SEVOVEX-537249 format. One record per residue (C-alpha): residue number from 1; chain; x, y, z negated. Coordinates in Angstrom, 1 decimal, decimal comma. Layout:
N
k NUM; c A; east X; north Y; up Z .
...
END
This chain:
408
k 1; c A; east -3,3; north -2,3; up 23,2 .
k 2; c A; east -0,7; north 0,1; up 21,7 .
k 3; c A; east 0,5; north -1,2; up 18,3 .
k 4; c A; east -0,2; north 0,8; up 15,2 .
k 5; c A; east 2,6; north 0,2; up 12,6 .
k 6; c A; east 3,3; north 1,7; up 9,2 .
k 7; c A; east 6,4; north 1,3; up 7,1 .
k 8; c A; east 6,0; north 1,8; up 3,3 .
k 9; c A; east 9,2; north 2,5; up 1,3 .
k 10; c A; east 9,0; north 3,1; up -2,4 .
k 11; c A; east 11,1; north 6,1; up -3,5 .
k 12; c A; east 13,9; north 5,1; up -5,9 .
k 13; c A; east 12,0; north 2,0; up -6,8 .
k 14; c A; east 13,9; north 0,5; up -9,7 .
k 15; c A; east 14,3; north 3,8; up -11,5 .
k 16; c A; east 10,7; north 4,9; up -10,8 .
k 17; c A; east 9,2; north 1,6; up -11,9 .
k 18; c A; east 11,3; north 1,5; up -15,1 .
k 19; c A; east 10,1; north 5,1; up -15,8 .
k 20; c A; east 6,5; north 4,2; up -15,4 .
k 21; c A; east 6,8; north 1,1; up -17,5 .
k 22; c A; east 8,5; north 3,1; up -20,3 .
k 23; c A; east 5,9; north 5,9; up -20,2 .
k 24; c A; east 3,0; north 3,4; up -20,4 .
k 25; c A; east 4,7; north 1,8; up -23,4 .
k 26; c A; east 5,0; north 4,9; up -25,5 .
k 27; c A; east 8,2; north 6,6; up -24,2 .
k 28; c A; east 8,2; north 10,4; up -24,4 .
k 29; c A; east 10,9; north 10,7; up -21,8 .
k 30; c A; east 10,5; north 10,4; up -18,1 .
k 31; c A; east 13,9; north 9,1; up -17,0 .
k 32; c A; east 13,2; north 10,4; up -13,5 .
k 33; c A; east 13,7; north 13,9; up -15,0 .
k 34; c A; east 17,0; north 13,3; up -16,8 .
k 35; c A; east 20,5; north 12,1; up -15,7 .
k 36; c A; east 19,8; north 8,4; up -15,7 .
k 37; c A; east 20,7; north 5,2; up -13,9 .
k 38; c A; east 19,5; north 1,6; up -13,7 .
k 39; c A; east 22,6; north -0,5; up -14,0 .
k 40; c A; east 24,4; north -3,4; up -15,5 .
k 41; c A; east 26,0; north -3,7; up -18,9 .
k 42; c A; east 27,7; north -0,4; up -19,6 .
k 43; c A; east 30,2; north -2,2; up -22,0 .
k 44; c A; east 31,6; north -4,0; up -19,0 .
k 45; c A; east 33,7; north -2,1; up -16,5 .
k 46; c A; east 32,2; north -4,2; up -13,7 .
k 47; c A; east 28,6; north -3,1; up -14,3 .
k 48; c A; east 27,3; north -1,1; up -11,3 .
k 49; c A; east 24,7; north 1,6; up -10,6 .
k 50; c A; east 21,6; north 0,1; up -8,9 .
k 51; c A; east 19,5; north 3,3; up -8,9 .
k 52; c A; east 20,0; north 6,9; up -10,0 .
k 53; c A; east 17,8; north 9,9; up -10,8 .
k 54; c A; east 18,1; north 13,2; up -9,0 .
k 55; c A; east 19,8; north 14,7; up -12,0 .
k 56; c A; east 22,4; north 11,9; up -11,9 .
k 57; c A; east 22,8; north 12,4; up -8,1 .
k 58; c A; east 23,5; north 16,1; up -8,7 .
k 59; c A; east 26,4; north 15,1; up -11,0 .
k 60; c A; east 27,9; north 13,1; up -8,1 .
k 61; c A; east 26,7; north 9,7; up -9,2 .
k 62; c A; east 26,3; north 7,3; up -6,3 .
k 63; c A; east 24,7; north 3,9; up -5,9 .
k 64; c A; east 27,0; north 0,8; up -6,2 .
k 65; c A; east 29,7; north 2,6; up -8,1 .
k 66; c A; east 30,6; north 1,3; up -11,6 .
k 67; c A; east 28,9; north 2,5; up -14,7 .
k 68; c A; east 32,4; north 3,5; up -15,9 .
k 69; c A; east 32,9; north 5,8; up -13,0 .
k 70; c A; east 29,4; north 7,2; up -13,2 .
k 71; c A; east 29,9; north 8,2; up -16,9 .
k 72; c A; east 33,2; north 10,0; up -16,1 .
k 73; c A; east 31,2; north 12,1; up -13,6 .
k 74; c A; east 28,2; north 12,5; up -16,0 .
k 75; c A; east 29,1; north 12,1; up -19,7 .
k 76; c A; east 25,5; north 12,5; up -20,9 .
k 77; c A; east 24,3; north 9,8; up -18,4 .
k 78; c A; east 21,7; north 7,4; up -19,8 .
k 79; c A; east 21,9; north 3,8; up -18,8 .
k 80; c A; east 18,8; north 1,5; up -18,6 .
k 81; c A; east 18,9; north -2,2; up -17,8 .
k 82; c A; east 17,2; north -3,7; up -14,7 .
k 83; c A; east 14,1; north -5,8; up -15,2 .
k 84; c A; east 13,1; north -7,7; up -12,1 .
k 85; c A; east 10,0; north -9,0; up -13,8 .
k 86; c A; east 8,6; north -5,5; up -14,1 .
k 87; c A; east 9,7; north -4,7; up -10,5 .
k 88; c A; east 7,9; north -7,7; up -9,2 .
k 89; c A; east 4,8; north -6,6; up -11,1 .
k 90; c A; east 4,7; north -3,1; up -9,5 .
k 91; c A; east 5,7; north -4,5; up -6,1 .
k 92; c A; east 2,6; north -6,8; up -6,3 .
k 93; c A; east 0,4; north -3,9; up -7,4 .
k 94; c A; east 1,5; north -2,0; up -4,2 .
k 95; c A; east 0,9; north -5,1; up -2,1 .
k 96; c A; east -2,6; north -5,4; up -3,5 .
k 97; c A; east -3,4; north -1,8; up -2,7 .
k 98; c A; east -2,1; north -2,2; up 0,9 .
k 99; c A; east -4,3; north -5,3; up 1,3 .
k 100; c A; east -7,2; north -2,9; up 1,2 .
k 101; c A; east -6,1; north -1,7; up 4,6 .
k 102; c A; east -4,9; north -4,8; up 6,4 .
k 103; c A; east -3,9; north -8,4; up 5,7 .
k 104; c A; east -1,1; north -8,2; up 8,3 .
k 105; c A; east 1,6; north -7,2; up 5,9 .
k 106; c A; east 5,3; north -8,1; up 6,0 .
k 107; c A; east 7,0; north -7,8; up 2,7 .
k 108; c A; east 10,4; north -6,7; up 4,0 .
k 109; c A; east 11,9; north -6,4; up 0,6 .
k 110; c A; east 10,7; north -5,9; up -3,0 .
k 111; c A; east 10,1; north -2,2; up -2,3 .
k 112; c A; east 9,3; north -2,1; up 1,5 .
k 113; c A; east 6,4; north -3,3; up 3,6 .
k 114; c A; east 5,5; north -3,2; up 7,3 .
k 115; c A; east 1,7; north -2,9; up 8,0 .
k 116; c A; east 0,2; north -3,8; up 11,3 .
k 117; c A; east -2,9; north -1,5; up 11,5 .
k 118; c A; east -3,6; north -2,2; up 15,2 .
k 119; c A; east -7,2; north -3,5; up 14,6 .
k 120; c A; east -7,8; north -2,0; up 11,2 .
k 121; c A; east -8,0; north 1,8; up 11,8 .
k 122; c A; east -11,8; north 2,0; up 11,2 .
k 123; c A; east -12,3; north 5,4; up 13,0 .
k 124; c A; east -9,2; north 6,9; up 11,4 .
k 125; c A; east -5,9; north 7,8; up 12,9 .
k 126; c A; east -2,8; north 6,0; up 11,9 .
k 127; c A; east -1,4; north 9,2; up 10,4 .
k 128; c A; east -4,5; north 9,7; up 8,4 .
k 129; c A; east -4,2; north 6,3; up 6,9 .
k 130; c A; east -0,5; north 6,8; up 6,2 .
k 131; c A; east -1,3; north 10,0; up 4,3 .
k 132; c A; east -4,1; north 8,3; up 2,4 .
k 133; c A; east -1,9; north 5,4; up 1,3 .
k 134; c A; east 0,8; north 7,8; up 0,1 .
k 135; c A; east -1,7; north 9,8; up -1,9 .
k 136; c A; east -3,4; north 6,7; up -3,4 .
k 137; c A; east -0,1; north 5,1; up -4,5 .
k 138; c A; east 0,9; north 8,3; up -6,2 .
k 139; c A; east -2,4; north 8,9; up -8,0 .
k 140; c A; east -3,3; north 5,3; up -8,8 .
k 141; c A; east 0,1; north 3,5; up -9,3 .
k 142; c A; east 2,1; north 6,5; up -10,6 .
k 143; c A; east 5,1; north 6,3; up -8,2 .
k 144; c A; east 5,7; north 7,7; up -4,7 .
k 145; c A; east 6,5; north 6,3; up -1,3 .
k 146; c A; east 7,7; north 7,4; up 2,0 .
k 147; c A; east 5,5; north 6,3; up 4,9 .
k 148; c A; east 6,8; north 5,9; up 8,5 .
k 149; c A; east 4,1; north 6,1; up 11,2 .
k 150; c A; east 4,9; north 4,7; up 14,7 .
k 151; c A; east 4,0; north 2,2; up 17,4 .
k 152; c A; east 6,7; north -0,3; up 16,6 .
k 153; c A; east 8,6; north -1,6; up 13,5 .
k 154; c A; east 11,9; north 0,0; up 14,4 .
k 155; c A; east 10,5; north 3,5; up 14,7 .
k 156; c A; east 8,3; north 3,2; up 11,6 .
k 157; c A; east 11,3; north 2,1; up 9,6 .
k 158; c A; east 13,4; north 5,0; up 11,0 .
k 159; c A; east 10,6; north 7,5; up 10,3 .
k 160; c A; east 10,3; north 6,4; up 6,6 .
k 161; c A; east 14,0; north 7,2; up 6,1 .
k 162; c A; east 13,6; north 10,8; up 7,1 .
k 163; c A; east 13,3; north 13,5; up 4,4 .
k 164; c A; east 12,4; north 12,1; up 0,9 .
k 165; c A; east 10,7; north 11,7; up -1,5 .
k 166; c A; east 6,9; north 11,5; up -1,2 .
k 167; c A; east 6,7; north 12,2; up 2,5 .
k 168; c A; east 4,8; north 10,9; up 5,6 .
k 169; c A; east 6,7; north 11,1; up 8,9 .
k 170; c A; east 5,8; north 10,2; up 12,5 .
k 171; c A; east 8,2; north 8,9; up 15,1 .
k 172; c A; east 6,3; north 8,4; up 18,3 .
k 173; c A; east 8,1; north 7,7; up 21,6 .
k 174; c A; east 7,8; north 11,3; up 22,8 .
k 175; c A; east 9,4; north 12,4; up 19,5 .
k 176; c A; east 12,6; north 10,3; up 19,8 .
k 177; c A; east 14,8; north 12,9; up 21,6 .
k 178; c A; east 14,0; north 15,6; up 19,0 .
k 179; c A; east 13,8; north 13,5; up 15,8 .
k 180; c A; east 16,0; north 10,5; up 16,3 .
k 181; c A; east 18,7; north 11,2; up 18,9 .
k 182; c A; east 20,4; north 14,0; up 16,9 .
k 183; c A; east 21,0; north 11,7; up 14,0 .
k 184; c A; east 24,5; north 10,2; up 13,4 .
k 185; c A; east 24,8; north 6,8; up 15,1 .
k 186; c A; east 25,5; north 5,3; up 11,6 .
k 187; c A; east 21,8; north 5,9; up 10,7 .
k 188; c A; east 20,5; north 3,6; up 13,4 .
k 189; c A; east 18,7; north 0,6; up 11,8 .
k 190; c A; east 20,6; north -2,7; up 11,8 .
k 191; c A; east 23,9; north -1,0; up 12,8 .
k 192; c A; east 26,8; north -2,6; up 10,9 .
k 193; c A; east 29,5; north -0,6; up 9,2 .
k 194; c A; east 32,2; north -2,3; up 11,1 .
k 195; c A; east 30,5; north -1,3; up 14,4 .
k 196; c A; east 30,5; north 2,5; up 13,7 .
k 197; c A; east 34,2; north 3,1; up 14,1 .
k 198; c A; east 34,2; north 1,1; up 17,4 .
k 199; c A; east 31,4; north 3,4; up 18,7 .
k 200; c A; east 33,3; north 6,5; up 17,6 .
k 201; c A; east 36,2; north 5,3; up 19,6 .
k 202; c A; east 33,9; north 5,2; up 22,6 .
k 203; c A; east 32,9; north 8,9; up 21,8 .
k 204; c A; east 29,5; north 7,7; up 20,7 .
k 205; c A; east 28,8; north 9,9; up 17,6 .
k 206; c A; east 25,0; north 10,2; up 17,6 .
k 207; c A; east 22,0; north 7,9; up 18,3 .
k 208; c A; east 21,4; north 10,0; up 21,4 .
k 209; c A; east 24,9; north 9,3; up 22,7 .
k 210; c A; east 24,2; north 5,6; up 22,3 .
k 211; c A; east 20,9; north 5,9; up 24,0 .
k 212; c A; east 22,5; north 7,5; up 27,1 .
k 213; c A; east 25,4; north 5,1; up 27,3 .
k 214; c A; east 25,3; north 2,5; up 30,1 .
k 215; c A; east 23,4; north -0,6; up 29,0 .
k 216; c A; east 25,7; north -2,9; up 30,9 .
k 217; c A; east 28,8; north -1,4; up 29,2 .
k 218; c A; east 27,2; north -2,0; up 25,8 .
k 219; c A; east 26,5; north -5,6; up 26,7 .
k 220; c A; east 30,1; north -6,0; up 28,0 .
k 221; c A; east 31,6; north -4,6; up 24,8 .
k 222; c A; east 29,3; north -6,1; up 22,2 .
k 223; c A; east 27,3; north -8,9; up 23,8 .
k 224; c A; east 23,7; north -9,4; up 22,8 .
k 225; c A; east 24,2; north -7,0; up 19,8 .
k 226; c A; east 25,2; north -4,3; up 22,2 .
k 227; c A; east 21,9; north -4,7; up 24,1 .
k 228; c A; east 20,0; north -4,6; up 20,9 .
k 229; c A; east 21,8; north -1,4; up 19,8 .
k 230; c A; east 21,0; north 0,3; up 23,1 .
k 231; c A; east 17,4; north -0,7; up 23,0 .
k 232; c A; east 17,0; north 0,5; up 19,4 .
k 233; c A; east 18,6; north 3,8; up 20,3 .
k 234; c A; east 16,0; north 4,2; up 22,9 .
k 235; c A; east 13,2; north 3,2; up 20,5 .
k 236; c A; east 12,5; north -0,2; up 22,2 .
k 237; c A; east 11,4; north -2,9; up 19,7 .
k 238; c A; east 8,9; north -5,7; up 20,4 .
k 239; c A; east 9,1; north -7,5; up 17,0 .
k 240; c A; east 5,8; north -8,5; up 15,5 .
k 241; c A; east 5,0; north -7,8; up 11,9 .
k 242; c A; east 5,7; north -11,2; up 10,3 .
k 243; c A; east 3,0; north -11,8; up 7,8 .
k 244; c A; east 1,6; north -14,8; up 5,9 .
k 245; c A; east -2,1; north -14,8; up 5,5 .
k 246; c A; east -2,8; north -15,4; up 1,8 .
k 247; c A; east -6,1; north -15,9; up 0,2 .
k 248; c A; east -6,4; north -13,0; up -2,4 .
k 249; c A; east -6,9; north -13,8; up -6,1 .
k 250; c A; east -9,0; north -10,6; up -6,4 .
k 251; c A; east -10,2; north -7,8; up -4,1 .
k 252; c A; east -10,6; north -4,2; up -5,3 .
k 253; c A; east -10,7; north -0,6; up -4,3 .
k 254; c A; east -10,8; north 2,7; up -6,0 .
k 255; c A; east -11,3; north 6,4; up -5,1 .
k 256; c A; east -9,6; north 9,4; up -6,7 .
k 257; c A; east -12,1; north 12,1; up -6,5 .
k 258; c A; east -11,2; north 15,6; up -5,0 .
k 259; c A; east -12,9; north 17,1; up -8,1 .
k 260; c A; east -14,2; north 15,8; up -11,4 .
k 261; c A; east -17,8; north 14,5; up -11,2 .
k 262; c A; east -20,3; north 14,5; up -14,2 .
k 263; c A; east -23,4; north 13,5; up -12,2 .
k 264; c A; east -24,2; north 9,8; up -12,8 .
k 265; c A; east -26,2; north 9,5; up -9,6 .
k 266; c A; east -23,3; north 10,8; up -7,5 .
k 267; c A; east -21,0; north 8,3; up -9,3 .
k 268; c A; east -23,4; north 5,5; up -8,3 .
k 269; c A; east -23,3; north 6,6; up -4,7 .
k 270; c A; east -19,5; north 6,5; up -4,8 .
k 271; c A; east -19,6; north 3,0; up -6,4 .
k 272; c A; east -21,9; north 1,8; up -3,7 .
k 273; c A; east -19,5; north 2,9; up -1,0 .
k 274; c A; east -16,6; north 1,1; up -2,8 .
k 275; c A; east -18,7; north -2,0; up -3,2 .
k 276; c A; east -19,5; north -2,0; up 0,5 .
k 277; c A; east -15,7; north -1,9; up 1,3 .
k 278; c A; east -14,9; north -4,7; up -1,3 .
k 279; c A; east -17,7; north -7,1; up -0,3 .
k 280; c A; east -17,0; north -6,5; up 3,4 .
k 281; c A; east -13,4; north -7,7; up 2,8 .
k 282; c A; east -14,8; north -10,6; up 0,6 .
k 283; c A; east -16,9; north -11,9; up 3,5 .
k 284; c A; east -14,0; north -11,4; up 6,0 .
k 285; c A; east -12,0; north -13,9; up 3,8 .
k 286; c A; east -15,1; north -16,2; up 3,6 .
k 287; c A; east -15,0; north -16,1; up -0,1 .
k 288; c A; east -17,4; north -15,6; up -3,1 .
k 289; c A; east -16,7; north -13,6; up -6,2 .
k 290; c A; east -17,4; north -14,9; up -9,8 .
k 291; c A; east -16,6; north -11,7; up -11,7 .
k 292; c A; east -17,2; north -8,0; up -11,2 .
k 293; c A; east -15,1; north -5,3; up -12,9 .
k 294; c A; east -15,7; north -1,5; up -12,8 .
k 295; c A; east -13,1; north 1,1; up -13,7 .
k 296; c A; east -13,4; north 4,8; up -14,6 .
k 297; c A; east -10,8; north 7,4; up -15,3 .
k 298; c A; east -11,7; north 10,7; up -16,9 .
k 299; c A; east -10,1; north 14,1; up -16,6 .
k 300; c A; east -7,7; north 13,3; up -19,4 .
k 301; c A; east -6,4; north 10,3; up -17,5 .
k 302; c A; east -8,0; north 7,9; up -20,0 .
k 303; c A; east -9,1; north 4,6; up -18,3 .
k 304; c A; east -12,2; north 2,6; up -19,1 .
k 305; c A; east -13,3; north -0,7; up -17,7 .
k 306; c A; east -16,1; north -3,3; up -18,1 .
k 307; c A; east -16,5; north -6,6; up -16,4 .
k 308; c A; east -19,1; north -9,3; up -16,1 .
k 309; c A; east -19,2; north -12,9; up -15,0 .
k 310; c A; east -21,8; north -13,5; up -12,4 .
k 311; c A; east -24,4; north -16,3; up -12,9 .
k 312; c A; east -23,6; north -17,6; up -9,4 .
k 313; c A; east -20,6; north -16,8; up -7,2 .
k 314; c A; east -21,7; north -14,5; up -4,3 .
k 315; c A; east -20,5; north -12,2; up -1,6 .
k 316; c A; east -23,7; north -10,2; up -1,4 .
k 317; c A; east -23,3; north -6,4; up -1,4 .
k 318; c A; east -26,7; north -6,0; up -3,0 .
k 319; c A; east -26,1; north -8,5; up -5,8 .
k 320; c A; east -22,6; north -7,4; up -6,7 .
k 321; c A; east -23,6; north -3,7; up -6,6 .
k 322; c A; east -26,5; north -4,4; up -8,9 .
k 323; c A; east -24,1; north -5,8; up -11,6 .
k 324; c A; east -21,5; north -3,1; up -10,9 .
k 325; c A; east -24,1; north -0,4; up -11,4 .
k 326; c A; east -25,1; north -1,9; up -14,8 .
k 327; c A; east -21,4; north -1,8; up -15,9 .
k 328; c A; east -21,1; north 1,8; up -14,7 .
k 329; c A; east -24,1; north 2,8; up -16,8 .
k 330; c A; east -22,8; north 0,9; up -19,8 .
k 331; c A; east -19,5; north 2,8; up -19,7 .
k 332; c A; east -20,6; north 6,3; up -18,6 .
k 333; c A; east -21,0; north 8,9; up -21,3 .
k 334; c A; east -23,3; north 11,8; up -20,4 .
k 335; c A; east -21,4; north 14,9; up -18,9 .
k 336; c A; east -18,0; north 13,1; up -19,1 .
k 337; c A; east -15,9; north 14,4; up -16,1 .
k 338; c A; east -14,8; north 11,5; up -14,0 .
k 339; c A; east -11,9; north 11,7; up -11,5 .
k 340; c A; east -11,5; north 8,1; up -10,5 .
k 341; c A; east -14,0; north 5,3; up -9,8 .
k 342; c A; east -12,9; north 1,7; up -9,0 .
k 343; c A; east -14,4; north -1,7; up -8,6 .
k 344; c A; east -12,9; north -5,1; up -8,3 .
k 345; c A; east -14,1; north -8,7; up -7,9 .
k 346; c A; east -12,2; north -11,7; up -9,2 .
k 347; c A; east -12,6; north -15,4; up -9,7 .
k 348; c A; east -12,7; north -15,9; up -5,9 .
k 349; c A; east -13,9; north -19,1; up -4,4 .
k 350; c A; east -13,9; north -20,4; up -0,8 .
k 351; c A; east -17,5; north -20,4; up 0,6 .
k 352; c A; east -17,2; north -24,1; up 1,4 .
k 353; c A; east -16,1; north -25,0; up -2,2 .
k 354; c A; east -19,0; north -23,2; up -3,9 .
k 355; c A; east -20,7; north -25,6; up -6,3 .
k 356; c A; east -24,2; north -26,6; up -5,3 .
k 357; c A; east -26,8; north -25,4; up -7,8 .
k 358; c A; east -29,5; north -27,7; up -9,1 .
k 359; c A; east -31,9; north -25,3; up -7,7 .
k 360; c A; east -30,5; north -24,8; up -4,2 .
k 361; c A; east -32,9; north -27,3; up -2,8 .
k 362; c A; east -35,9; north -25,6; up -4,3 .
k 363; c A; east -37,5; north -23,2; up -1,9 .
k 364; c A; east -38,0; north -20,5; up -4,5 .
k 365; c A; east -38,6; north -16,9; up -3,6 .
k 366; c A; east -35,2; north -15,9; up -5,2 .
k 367; c A; east -33,4; north -18,4; up -3,0 .
k 368; c A; east -35,1; north -17,0; up 0,1 .
k 369; c A; east -34,2; north -13,5; up -0,9 .
k 370; c A; east -30,5; north -14,5; up -1,4 .
k 371; c A; east -30,4; north -16,1; up 2,1 .
k 372; c A; east -32,1; north -13,0; up 3,6 .
k 373; c A; east -29,5; north -10,8; up 2,0 .
k 374; c A; east -26,7; north -12,9; up 3,3 .
k 375; c A; east -28,1; north -12,7; up 6,8 .
k 376; c A; east -28,4; north -8,9; up 6,4 .
k 377; c A; east -24,8; north -8,6; up 5,2 .
k 378; c A; east -23,5; north -10,6; up 8,2 .
k 379; c A; east -25,6; north -8,5; up 10,6 .
k 380; c A; east -24,3; north -5,3; up 9,1 .
k 381; c A; east -20,7; north -6,6; up 9,2 .
k 382; c A; east -21,0; north -7,4; up 13,0 .
k 383; c A; east -22,4; north -3,9; up 13,7 .
k 384; c A; east -19,5; north -2,3; up 11,8 .
k 385; c A; east -17,0; north -4,4; up 13,8 .
k 386; c A; east -18,7; north -3,5; up 17,1 .
k 387; c A; east -19,4; north 0,2; up 16,6 .
k 388; c A; east -17,0; north 1,2; up 13,8 .
k 389; c A; east -16,9; north 0,8; up 10,1 .
k 390; c A; east -18,6; north 4,2; up 9,4 .
k 391; c A; east -21,3; north 3,7; up 12,0 .
k 392; c A; east -23,7; north 2,1; up 9,6 .
k 393; c A; east -24,2; north 2,4; up 5,8 .
k 394; c A; east -26,7; north 1,2; up 3,3 .
k 395; c A; east -29,3; north 3,4; up 1,7 .
k 396; c A; east -28,4; north 4,7; up -1,8 .
k 397; c A; east -31,3; north 2,8; up -3,5 .
k 398; c A; east -29,8; north -0,5; up -2,5 .
k 399; c A; east -31,3; north -2,3; up -5,5 .
k 400; c A; east -34,8; north -1,3; up -4,3 .
k 401; c A; east -34,7; north -1,6; up -0,5 .
k 402; c A; east -32,6; north -3,2; up 2,1 .
k 403; c A; east -32,8; north -0,1; up 4,3 .
k 404; c A; east -29,7; north 1,0; up 6,3 .
k 405; c A; east -28,8; north 4,3; up 7,8 .
k 406; c A; east -27,1; north 4,8; up 11,2 .
k 407; c A; east -24,7; north 7,6; up 11,8 .
k 408; c A; east -25,2; north 9,3; up 15,2 .
END
């Protein structure tokens, strides 16, 4: 099966994350819009620039130069300290969002991830998912990413480095001659700075030049590294996405609506669709949820949320939606325009560690209904996996019936 790989790269991560944090804590200035840098102590000549705004870049400020040099170029430059605690928090928020698409995620760095989407497309194209992720990160997390779309890690990484910011680029095998080969050879992934002059001496100036060079000659000159360079220049990369399966602490999803909605019944339908996605993932992890949380955002970007602890941990779509719907109705004010709906479950427990209730051995009608619902959920999950996630969906009146609708 042809691999489906995405590379997600946060645009100007340290400066963007600092800006968002400041704005959320009352700042009236978006440091992304002024000459600003993230750097070390400006009182010390050794402090260096870690990240820069576009305004600072226009003044000639470059990453890794000293703050002293940067201020000579840009006298009105504003300096802000780095805060890796904040960066880790936003990096984790991105990771949690990406987990809604696949659990095969390699955290390549604090601001970069590879995603293996090979078995997780759910009737969408890889490009569609890449665009969806970019849009959601911008709308829900407040910063932007570049997304590389390809069939291996190398090409996905190269694609995400194309034009920035806030862009989605493909680099499929047939696009290599047009999109990658004209680039300077120095832009090839994993090519060391010391190697570039040696390649120039061989009249290898572009990635295309390297790709067309004799493979045996590259091996003779550079050994194993020469073979790797030649393969990379030709788009060859068989590396797997190196991921560690982690049990999530919570599972959530949200939808930014294409237009504001004031109809409560329509909001309930959207919440049901989100609940289906969340509980499907919950069951894939073989976990039960103890808490349900529902979030709303109105047209003025004001956020509301209510949560409730469940009487008994469950993975039942029906039971979790029942509580989520109650929370939605508690929060919603008539005719309030809503632009985002979200739902999250927390307090997750392994199914085999669920505490045995005193009433579990009693063959009550309620116990039988719960077991029936669990069997229905598992059946629906199997049908989705066999025929596609969107093939089957539940009726909107889930709290009344257990009817399902099939898409033809």
